[in-house]
ZAGU-650058 format. One record per atom (N, C-alpha, C): x, y, z; residue in three letters. Coordinates in steps of 0.05 Angstrom, whole numbers, padded with zeros to 5 digits, always signed. Layout:
XYZALA
...
This chain:
+00468+02436+00025MET
+00486+02437+00048MET
+00511+02421+00041MET
+00533+02429+00049LYS
+00556+02415+00043LYS
+00566+02401+00069LYS
+00573+02378+00067LYS
+00585+02362+00088LYS
+00615+02360+00086LYS
+00630+02369+00107PHE
+00658+02370+00106PHE
+00672+02345+00122PHE
+00688+02329+00108LEU
+00698+02307+00119LEU
+00729+02308+00114LEU
+00746+02307+00135ALA
+00775+02310+00131ALA
+00788+02284+00128ALA
+00806+02282+00107ILE
+00820+02259+00103ILE
+00848+02269+00090ILE
+00868+02250+00087LEU
+00893+02260+00077LEU
+00898+02241+00054LEU
+00901+02256+00029ILE
+00907+02239+00005ILE
+00935+02247-00001ILE
+00951+02225+00003ALA
+00980+02227-00002ALA
+00995+02208-00017ALA
+00982+02185-00021ALA
+00997+02164-00034ALA
+01010+02168-00060ALA
+00992+02180-00075ALA
+01000+02187-00106ALA
+01012+02214-00109ALA
+01006+02231-00089LEU
+01013+02258-00093LEU
+01036+02268-00077LEU
+01040+02257-00055LEU
+01059+02265-00035LEU
+01079+02245-00025LEU
+01103+02254-00018PRO
+01123+02233-00009PRO
+01118+02224+00021PRO
+01097+02236+00034GLY
+01094+02229+00065GLY
+01114+02245+00077GLY
+01128+02232+00096LEU
+01147+02246+00111LEU
+01175+02248+00099LEU
+01178+02234+00076ALA
+01203+02235+00060ALA
+01202+02256+00040ALA
+01226+02261+00030ALA
+01228+02281+00007ALA
+01226+02267-00020ALA
+01217+02282-00040CYS
+01216+02268-00067CYS
+01226+02290-00088CYS
+01233+02280-00109LYS
+01242+02295-00131LYS
+01226+02296-00153LYS
+01221+02322-00167ASP
+01206+02326-00188ASP
+01220+02343-00208ASP
+01228+02334-00229GLY
+01243+02352-00248GLY
+01270+02364-00238GLY
+01285+02350-00217GLY
+01306+02361-00206GLY
+01301+02374-00181GLY
+01277+02383-00173LYS
+01273+02396-00150LYS
+01264+02378-00129LYS
+01273+02382-00106VAL
+01268+02365-00083VAL
+01246+02376-00066VAL
+01223+02362-00062TYR
+01201+02371-00045TYR
+01202+02358-00018TYR
+01195+02375+00000THR
+01193+02364+00029THR
+01166+02370+00037THR
+01159+02364+00066ASP
+01133+02372+00074ASP
+01126+02399+00076ASP
+01146+02415+00077GLU
+01143+02445+00075GLU
+01132+02453+00050GLU
+01133+02437+00027ASP
+01123+02445+00002ASP
+01094+02437-00002ASP
+01083+02423+00018ASN
+01054+02415+00016ASN
+01034+02436+00014ASN
+01017+02436-00004LYS
+00996+02452-00007LYS
+00969+02442-00005LYS
+00948+02455+00001GLU
+00920+02441+00002GLU
+00904+02449-00017GLU
+00886+02430-00028MET
+00864+02436-00046MET
+00838+02421-00034MET
+00817+02429-00044THR
+00792+02416-00034THR
+00779+02400-00058THR
+00775+02376-00053LEU
+00763+02359-00074LEU
+00732+02359-00065LEU
+00716+02362-00086VAL
+00686+02362-00083VAL
+00675+02338-00095VAL
+00659+02323-00083VAL
+00646+02300-00097VAL
+00617+02301-00095VAL
+00603+02292-00117SER
+00573+02297-00119SER
+00560+02272-00129SER
+00540+02262-00116PHE
+00526+02239-00127PHE
+00501+02248-00139PHE
+00494+02238-00164VAL
+00470+02244-00178VAL
+00446+02243-00162VAL
+00426+02261-00161GLY
+00402+02259-00148GLY
+00403+02267-00119GLY
+00428+02275-00110GLU
+00430+02282-00082GLU
+00438+02311-00081GLU
+00424+02327-00062ASP
+00431+02354-00061ASP
+00455+02362-00046ASP
+00465+02341-00031GLU
+00489+02347-00015GLU
+00514+02339-00028GLU
+00532+02357-00028THR
+00560+02351-00038THR
+00577+02346-00012THR
+00600+02332-00017LYS
+00619+02329+00005LYS
+00646+02339-00004LYS
+00662+02350+00015GLU
+00687+02361+00011GLU
+00708+02349+00027GLU
+00730+02341+00012TYR
+00752+02329+00024TYR
+00779+02347+00020TYR
+00792+02354+00043PRO
+00818+02369+00037PRO
+00840+02348+00028PRO
+00857+02357+00008ALA
+00877+02340+00002ALA
+00902+02355-00004ALA
+00926+02343+00001LEU
+00952+02356-00002LEU
+00963+02351-00030LEU
+00978+02369-00041TYR
+00993+02366-00067TYR
+01018+02381-00065TYR
+01034+02375-00084VAL
+01060+02392-00088VAL
+01061+02401-00116VAL
+01076+02424-00121GLY
+01080+02431-00147GLY
+01056+02451-00155GLY
+01049+02450-00182ASP
+01030+02468-00192ASP
+01004+02456-00187ASP
+00983+02472-00183LEU
+00954+02463-00180LEU
+00944+02465-00209LEU
+00938+02442-00223THR
+00926+02441-00250THR
+00902+02420-00248THR
+00888+02421-00270VAL
+00868+02403-00274VAL
+00876+02373-00269VAL
+00899+02366-00280GLU
+00908+02341-00278GLU
+00916+02333-00248GLU
+00924+02354-00234THR
+00930+02350-00203THR
+00905+02343-00189THR
+00883+02359-00198ILE
+00856+02356-00184ILE
+00846+02328-00189ILE
+00850+02321-00217ALA
+00841+02293-00224ALA
+00856+02271-00211ALA
+00882+02274-00209MET
+00897+02256-00193MET
+00886+02251-00165MET
+00882+02274-00152GLY
+00870+02274-00124GLY
+00844+02260-00123GLY
+00828+02263-00141LEU
+00802+02249-00142LEU
+00803+02218-00147LEU
+00826+02212-00164SER
+00833+02184-00168SER
+00841+02170-00141SER
+00857+02185-00126GLU
+00870+02172-00102GLU
+00846+02173-00082GLU
+00828+02192-00080LEU
+00807+02191-00061LEU
+00786+02169-00067LEU
+00778+02164-00091THR
+00755+02148-00097THR
+00763+02120-00108THR
+00788+02116-00117GLY
+00796+02091-00127GLY
+00791+02090-00157GLY
+00776+02109-00168LEU
+00767+02112-00198LEU
+00792+02124-00211LEU
+00794+02118-00237HIS
+00814+02131-00256HIS
+00803+02155-00268HIS
+00811+02178-00258PHE
+00803+02202-00272PHE
+00827+02210-00291PHE
+00829+02196-00313ASP
+00850+02203-00331ASP
+00843+02222-00351ASP
+00853+02248-00349VAL
+00846+02272-00366VAL
+00869+02288-00372VAL
+00866+02303-00393THR
+00884+02326-00399THR
+00868+02349-00403THR
+00879+02374-00399ALA
+00864+02399-00400ALA
+00879+02422-00415ALA
+00863+02438-00429ARG
+00876+02460-00443ARG
+00855+02484-00442ARG
+00865+02508-00445ALA
+00848+02532-00449ALA
+00836+02530-00477ALA
+00810+02539-00480ASN
+00799+02540-00504ASN
+00791+02566-00515ASN
+00780+02569-00537ASP
+00774+02595-00552ASP
+00749+02607-00537ASP
+00735+02593-00523GLN
+00709+02602-00507GLN
+00716+02616-00481GLN
+00742+02617-00474GLY
+00749+02628-00447GLY
+00745+02610-00424GLY
+00745+02582-00432GLY
+00742+02564-00410GLY
+00762+02544-00414GLY
+00758+02519-00403LEU
+00776+02497-00404LEU
+00763+02474-00415LEU
+00776+02463-00434THR
+00770+02435-00445THR
+00783+02414-00433THR
+00770+02394-00420VAL
+00779+02370-00406VAL
+00773+02347-00422VAL
+00795+02335-00433ASP
+00793+02313-00451ASP
+00798+02284-00435ASP
+00777+02267-00436TRP
+00780+02242-00422TRP
+00790+02219-00439TRP
+00807+02207-00426SER
+00823+02184-00438SER
+00805+02159-00438SER
+00809+02141-00457TYR
+00795+02114-00457TYR
+00802+02096-00433TYR
+00826+02102-00422ASP
+00833+02086-00399ASP
+00819+02097-00372ASP
+00804+02118-00374SER
+00790+02128-00350SER
+00767+02109-00342SER
+00762+02109-00317SER
+00740+02090-00308SER
+00712+02101-00318SER
+00712+02126-00330LEU
+00688+02137-00344LEU
+00680+02117-00367LEU
+00699+02101-00377PHE
+00693+02087-00400PHE
+00699+02055-00390PHE
+00718+02049-00373THR
+00724+02022-00365THR
+00705+02012-00344THR
+00692+02031-00330GLY
+00678+02024-00306GLY
+00694+02021-00283GLY
+00684+02013-00259PRO
+00699+02011-00235PRO
+00711+01984-00232PRO
+00734+01979-00219SER
+00747+01955-00214SER
+00731+01942-00190SER
+00735+01914-00188GLU
+00722+01902-00166GLU
+00731+01914-00139GLU
+00760+01918-00140GLU
+00770+01931-00113GLU
+00759+01956-00107GLU
+00755+01974-00129GLN
+00746+02002-00124GLN
+00716+01998-00110GLN
+00701+01979-00123ASN
+00671+01978-00113ASN
+00669+01968-00088ASN
+00692+01956-00076GLU
+00693+01948-00047GLU
+00700+01969-00030GLU
+00706+01993-00040GLY
+00717+02016-00023GLY
+00693+02034-00013GLY
+00702+02060-00008ASP
+00685+02078+00003ASP
+00664+02090-00017ASP
+00670+02086-00043PHE
+00653+02098-00064PHE
+00644+02076-00085PHE
+00626+02059-00073PRO
+00615+02040-00093PRO
+00593+02050-00109PRO
+00589+02036-00132PHE
+00568+02045-00150PHE
+00552+02022-00159PHE
+00527+02022-00159SER
+00508+02000-00165SER
+00503+01998-00196SER
+00512+02020-00210ASN
+00505+02019-00238ASN
+00524+02038-00253ASN
+00527+02036-00278TYR
+00546+02053-00295TYR
+00537+02081-00294TYR
+00509+02085-00296ASP
+00502+02115-00301ASP
+00510+02130-00275ASP
+00506+02119-00253SER
+00511+02135-00227SER
+00540+02140-00226SER
+00558+02122-00234LEU
+00588+02126-00236LEU
+00596+02148-00253LEU
+00581+02147-00278ALA
+00589+02168-00297ALA
+00582+02196-00289ALA
+00557+02198-00280TRP
+00549+02227-00270TRP
+00569+02233-00247TRP
+00574+02216-00227PHE
+00592+02221-00206PHE
+00618+02235-00217PHE
+00632+02219-00235MET
+00657+02231-00248MET
+00656+02256-00260MET
+00636+02260-00276LEU
+00632+02284-00291LEU
+00628+02308-00272LEU
+00610+02304-00253ASP
+00602+02325-00237ASP
+00625+02332-00216ASP
+00637+02311-00204SER
+00658+02315-00185SER
+00684+02329-00197SER
+00690+02321-00220LEU
+00714+02337-00233LEU
+00705+02365-00237LEU
+00681+02369-00250ASP
+00673+02395-00257ASP
+00673+02413-00229ASP
+00662+02403-00208LEU
+00658+02419-00186LEU
+00687+02424-00171LEU
+00703+02402-00172SER
+00729+02408-00159SER
+00749+02426-00175SER
+00746+02427-00200ILE
+00760+02448-00217ILE
+00751+02475-00209ILE
+00724+02478-00207LYS
+00712+02508-00201LYS
+00720+02514-00174LYS
+00722+02493-00156ARG
+00726+02500-00128ARG
+00756+02508-00123ARG
+00774+02500-00141ASN
+00803+02505-00134ASN
+00817+02522-00154ASN
+00810+02525-00179LEU
+00825+02541-00196LEU
+00811+02568-00199LEU
+00825+02589-00200PRO
+00814+02616-00199PRO
+00803+02622-00227PRO
+00776+02628-00227ASP
+00764+02637-00252ASP
+00769+02618-00277ASP
+00763+02591-00275PRO
+00768+02576-00296PRO
+00752+02577-00321PRO
+00728+02594-00316GLY
+00707+02593-00339GLY
+00692+02566-00340GLY
+00677+02566-00362ASP
+00661+02542-00366ASP
+00680+02517-00371ASP
+00670+02494-00360ILE
+00686+02469-00367ILE
+00673+02455-00392ILE
+00687+02447-00411TYR
+00677+02432-00434TYR
+00693+02406-00433TYR
+00676+02385-00437TYR
+00685+02360-00436TYR
+00685+02345-00466TYR
+00708+02332-00470SER
+00712+02317-00497SER
+00724+02289-00489SER
+00729+02274-00508MET
+00743+02248-00506MET
+00761+02244-00530MET
+00780+02228-00525ASP
+00799+02217-00547ASP
+00809+02239-00564ASP
+00820+02260-00552GLY
+00834+02279-00566GLY
+00814+02303-00579GLY
+00792+02306-00565GLY
+00776+02330-00574GLY
+00750+02320-00587GLY
+00744+02294-00586ASN
+00716+02285-00599ASN
+00694+02290-00579ASN
+00669+02288-00591ALA
+00645+02290-00571ALA
+00647+02269-00552ALA
+00641+02274-00525LEU
+00640+02256-00506LEU
+00616+02236-00508LEU
+00617+02212-00512VAL
+00595+02194-00516VAL
+00595+02172-00493VAL
+00575+02170-00479LEU
+00574+02153-00455LEU
+00551+02132-00459LEU
+00558+02108-00450ASP
+00541+02083-00454ASP
+00519+02083-00429ASP
+00504+02105-00425LEU
+00485+02105-00406LEU
+00462+02089-00413LEU
+00442+02086-00393PHE
+00419+02069-00402PHE
+00405+02081-00427PHE
+00405+02108-00428ASP
+00398+02120-00455ASP
+00424+02137-00463ASP
+00436+02129-00488PRO
+00464+02139-00495PRO
+00463+02170-00491PRO
+00485+02180-00484LEU
+00490+02210-00481LEU
+00510+02217-00497LEU
+00510+02241-00512MET
+00530+02252-00526MET
+00531+02282-00517MET
+00554+02291-00507ILE
+00559+02319-00501ILE
+00580+02330-00522ILE
+00572+02350-00539PRO
+00589+02361-00558PRO
+00611+02374-00546PRO
+00635+02375-00558PRO
+00659+02389-00547PRO
+00657+02419-00545PRO
+00637+02430-00560ASP
+00633+02459-00560ASP
+00611+02471-00545ASP
+00601+02452-00526GLU
+00580+02460-00508GLU
+00590+02456-00480GLU
+00589+02475-00461PRO
+00596+02475-00435PRO
+00581+02452-00420PRO
+00595+02437-00400TYR
+00583+02419-00383TYR
+00568+02434-00361TYR
+00543+02431-00359MET
+00525+02444-00339MET
+00516+02430-00315MET
+00528+02404-00312GLY
+00521+02388-00290GLY
+00500+02369-00295GLY
+00499+02347-00279SER
+00478+02326-00286SER
+00453+02335-00283SER
+00444+02352-00264ASP
+00416+02361-00262ASP
+00408+02374-00287ASP
+00423+02390-00299TYR
+00417+02404-00323TYR
+00417+02385-00347TYR
+00435+02368-00348GLN
+00439+02349-00372GLN
+00414+02332-00370GLN
+00406+02321-00346LEU
+00383+02303-00344LEU
+00355+02316-00348LEU
+00354+02342-00341ALA
+00331+02357-00346ALA
+00325+02364-00375ALA
+00347+02366-00389ASN
+00344+02376-00419ASN
+00350+02354-00438ASN
+00348+02329-00426TRP
+00352+02305-00444TRP
+00325+02292-00446TRP
+00317+02290-00470ASN
+00289+02278-00474ASN
+00293+02246-00479ASN
+00280+02231-00459TRP
+00284+02202-00459TRP
+00266+02188-00476TRP
+00250+02203-00494ASP
+00233+02188-00513ASP
+00246+02180-00539ASP
+00272+02185-00543GLY
+00285+02179-00567GLY
+00288+02200-00586GLY
+00286+02227-00577ARG
+00287+02247-00597ARG
+00307+02269-00587ARG
+00326+02259-00570GLY
+00350+02276-00566GLY
+00344+02300-00547GLY
+00361+02321-00550ASP
+00361+02345-00535ASP
+00335+02360-00539ASP
+00319+02367-00518ILE
+00295+02383-00521ILE
+00296+02408-00534ILE
+00319+02424-00528ASP
+00323+02448-00541ASP
+00329+02451-00569ASP
+00350+02437-00578GLY
+00357+02437-00606GLY
+00347+02412-00618GLY
+00351+02390-00608GLY
+00342+02365-00624GLY
+00359+02359-00650GLY
+00361+02334-00656PRO
+00373+02326-00682PRO
+00357+02334-00705PRO
+00369+02337-00730PRO
+00353+02345-00752PRO
+00336+02320-00762PRO
+00311+02327-00764ASP
+00292+02304-00775ASP
+00295+02277-00764ASP
+00295+02272-00742PRO
+00301+02247-00729PRO
+00280+02225-00739PRO
+00256+02232-00745ALA
+00234+02214-00754ALA
+00242+02201-00780ALA
+00260+02216-00795ASP
+00266+02208-00824ASP
+00289+02187-00823ASP
+00302+02183-00798VAL
+00328+02168-00796VAL
+00322+02148-00777VAL
+00311+02126-00785ASN
+00304+02104-00765ASN
+00326+02084-00763ASN
+00346+02090-00746TRP
+00368+02074-00739TRP
+00361+02048-00727TRP
+00340+02047-00709TRP
+00331+02025-00695TRP
+00328+02001-00712TRP
+00337+01976-00701GLY
+00330+01952-00713GLY
+00353+01932-00714GLY
+00346+01909-00726GLU
+00367+01888-00730GLU
+00374+01886-00760GLU
+00400+01883-00767TYR
+00408+01881-00792TYR
+00428+01858-00795TYR
+00429+01849-00821GLY
+00448+01825-00825GLY
+00464+01832-00851GLY
+00487+01818-00855SER
+00505+01819-00878SER
+00522+01792-00878SER
+00537+01790-00900GLU
+00553+01766-00901GLU
+00575+01766-00880GLU
+00580+01789-00866LYS
+00602+01791-00844LYS
+00589+01786-00817LYS
+00561+01787-00816GLY
+00552+01784-00787GLY
+00527+01798-00783GLY
+00519+01804-00756LEU
+00497+01815-00748LEU
+00500+01843-00736LEU
+00482+01861-00741LEU
+00483+01890-00728LEU
+00457+01892-00714LEU
+00458+01899-00687ASN
+00433+01905-00673ASN
+00434+01934-00663ASN
+00416+01953-00667ILE
+00418+01980-00659ILE
+00392+01987-00643ILE
+00396+02000-00619GLY
+00375+02005-00600GLY
+00381+02032-00587GLY
+00362+02042-00572ASN
+00366+02066-00555ASN
+00375+02090-00572ASN
+00365+02092-00595TYR
+00371+02115-00612TYR
+00355+02139-00601TYR
+00370+02163-00597ASN
+00359+02185-00586ASN
+00365+02211-00600ASN
+00370+02206-00627GLY
+00376+02232-00644GLY
+00405+02243-00643GLY
+00419+02234-00623ARG
+00447+02242-00620ARG
+00466+02219-00621ARG
+00458+02196-00611ALA
+00474+02172-00609ALA
+00455+02147-00609ALA
+00468+02123-00611PHE
+00452+02099-00609PHE
+00471+02077-00597PHE
+00458+02057-00585ARG
+00474+02035-00574ARG
+00474+02013-00594ARG
+00495+02002-00600PHE
+00497+01982-00620PHE
+00512+01956-00610PHE
+00506+01932-00623THR
+00520+01907-00618THR
+00527+01896-00646THR
+00554+01891-00652LEU
+00562+01879-00677LEU
+00573+01852-00669LEU
+00564+01831-00685THR
+00573+01804-00682THR
+00580+01794-00707THR
+00609+01787-00710SER
+00618+01779-00737SER
+00611+01748-00740SER
+00618+01740-00765GLU
+00613+01712-00773GLU
+00630+01693-00755GLU
+00650+01702-00741TYR
+00668+01688-00725TYR
+00661+01691-00696TYR
+00639+01701-00689ASP
+00627+01705-00664ASP
+00644+01725-00646ASP
+00660+01744-00661THR
+00671+01766-00648THR
+00651+01787-00644THR
+00650+01801-00622THR
+00630+01819-00617THR
+00642+01848-00605THR
+00627+01867-00614ILE
+00634+01895-00607ILE
+00609+01907-00599ILE
+00612+01919-00574GLU
+00587+01935-00565GLU
+00597+01963-00559GLU
+00579+01984-00562GLY
+00588+02011-00554GLY
+00565+02029-00562GLY
+00569+02055-00558THR
+00551+02076-00566THR
+00562+02094-00587THR
+00551+02095-00610ALA
+00559+02111-00633ALA
+00547+02139-00631ALA
+00564+02159-00638ALA
+00554+02186-00637ALA
+00547+02196-00664ALA
+00524+02207-00667LEU
+00516+02219-00695LEU
+00532+02243-00702LEU
+00536+02246-00727ASP
+00548+02274-00735ASP
+00528+02294-00731ASP
+00535+02316-00716PRO
+00514+02337-00710PRO
+00504+02350-00735PRO
+00518+02348-00757GLU
+00509+02364-00780GLU
+00496+02344-00802GLU
+00499+02317-00795ASN
+00486+02296-00815ASN
+00476+02272-00798ASN
+00451+02269-00794PRO
+00443+02248-00777PRO
+00443+02218-00792PRO
+00454+02220-00815LEU
+00457+02194-00830LEU
+00484+02183-00826LEU
+00503+02196-00810ASP
+00530+02187-00803ASP
+00534+02187-00776ASP
+00547+02164-00766ALA
+00553+02160-00738ALA
+00581+02147-00736ALA
+00596+02152-00714GLU
+00620+02141-00707GLU
+00625+02128-00682GLU
+00639+02108-00678TYR
+00647+02097-00654TYR
+00677+02089-00655TYR
+00695+02105-00641MET
+00724+02103-00645MET
+00731+02103-00674MET
+00742+02082-00686GLN
+00750+02082-00715GLN
+00728+02069-00732GLN
+00706+02062-00720LEU
+00684+02048-00735LEU
+00661+02071-00745LEU
+00657+02070-00771SER
+00637+02090-00782SER
+00613+02076-00791SER
+00588+02087-00787PHE
+00563+02079-00797PHE
+00549+02099-00815PHE
+00540+02091-00838HIS
+00526+02108-00853HIS
+00498+02095-00860HIS
+00477+02109-00857PHE
+00450+02102-00862PHE
+00440+02110-00888PHE
+00431+02092-00905ASN
+00421+02099-00930ASN
+00390+02099-00930ASN
+00380+02123-00933LEU
+00350+02127-00930LEU
+00335+02113-00950LEU
+00348+02108-00976SER
+00331+02097-00998SER
+00325+02067-00993SER
+00342+02053-00983ASP
+00335+02025-00975ASP
+00337+02017-00949ASP
+00345+02037-00929GLU
+00346+02031-00902GLU
+00369+02009-00894GLU
+00388+02011-00907THR
+00413+01995-00902THR
+00434+02011-00889THR
+00452+01996-00877ILE
+00473+02013-00861ILE
+00501+02002-00869ILE
+00518+02019-00879VAL
+00545+02013-00888VAL
+00565+02017-00864VAL
+00580+01998-00857CYS
+00598+01999-00836CYS
+00628+01999-00847CYS
+00643+02016-00840THR
+00672+02018-00847THR
+00687+02024-00825THR
+00716+02020-00825GLY
+00733+02031-00805GLY
+00756+02014-00795GLY
+00779+02026-00800GLY
+00805+02020-00786GLY
+00808+01993-00778GLY
+00810+01989-00751ASP
+00817+01964-00739ASP
+00794+01945-00739ASP
+00769+01955-00750TYR
+00747+01937-00749TYR
+00739+01926-00775TYR
+00758+01919-00791GLY
+00754+01909-00819GLY
+00735+01883-00820GLY
+00737+01868-00798ALA
+00721+01843-00796ALA
+00691+01851-00799ALA
+00684+01875-00794PHE
+00656+01883-00794PHE
+00648+01899-00817PHE
+00666+01906-00835GLU
+00661+01922-00858GLU
+00643+01910-00877GLU
+00618+01920-00881ALA
+00599+01908-00898ALA
+00576+01925-00901ALA
+00556+01919-00918THR
+00530+01934-00919THR
+00511+01916-00906THR
+00496+01927-00884TYR
+00480+01912-00868TYR
+00451+01916-00876TYR
+00437+01897-00881ILE
+00406+01900-00892ILE
+00387+01895-00867ILE
+00368+01912-00865ARG
+00351+01908-00843ARG
+00335+01882-00846ARG
+00334+01867-00823THR
+00320+01843-00821THR
+00297+01846-00803THR
+00296+01866-00785GLU
+00274+01868-00767GLU
+00272+01896-00757GLU
+00248+01910-00759ASN
+00246+01936-00751ASN
+00242+01939-00720ASN
+00257+01951-00706ALA
+00255+01951-00677ALA
+00248+01981-00667ALA
+00236+01998-00685ALA
+00231+02025-00677ALA
+00211+02025-00658ALA
+00213+02049-00641GLY
+00192+02056-00622GLY
+00196+02043-00597GLY
């Protein structure tokens, strides 16, 4: 069942009673058009709909802006048509999907008790709102940072490949195996042979890896100068020995179970890390 709540979203989208200019065109209240924003909380059957006004063309970016104004979260995305006949929606690192909610946002009408519920809320609400407003958009494909797999720091790390359509949180949760072996249907190649779990050390510092599930793992890197990086690294779908987090790359050596870290702006952490404690299982 859908619950209909009427509000006006105007601050970021509309000039109110005044006119505004966009590319030389002057918009007035007569140019206002209506779209319907759909929000969905994971684990709840009920969705909520909010009518919102906009001017100009109705695009994914317009819908995302409306959701931002409604919820106080930052839905920072760009969209393009893809070869699968659908839309690829690329999430920016500046989005609340990665930064989490601000203190001010969490005191508003859409508070979240944990990061997982926020992430599913954002993914589902944008997906549903796009399909509610755009004519025949096809499947929605999510990516991040210019087309890379979408990796989220959930309680159990999640990776959504950019070439697989987003099917909603119910499907994702039902088809994600929480015992550390990844997607039930496909699964990663030979996960038992690639034991990323554990604690590692090098002359550059310490590496701790947990929550490995065949597609991603959660890591903490601490340098000799006490600089720390935490994140979720996504495995190469073709090679479970390689993983990446932004510009940081990990390579697992099966022969001696060491991990080689390299990468761009993270030179302080470049080293070969030797296992000091096996944390598997």
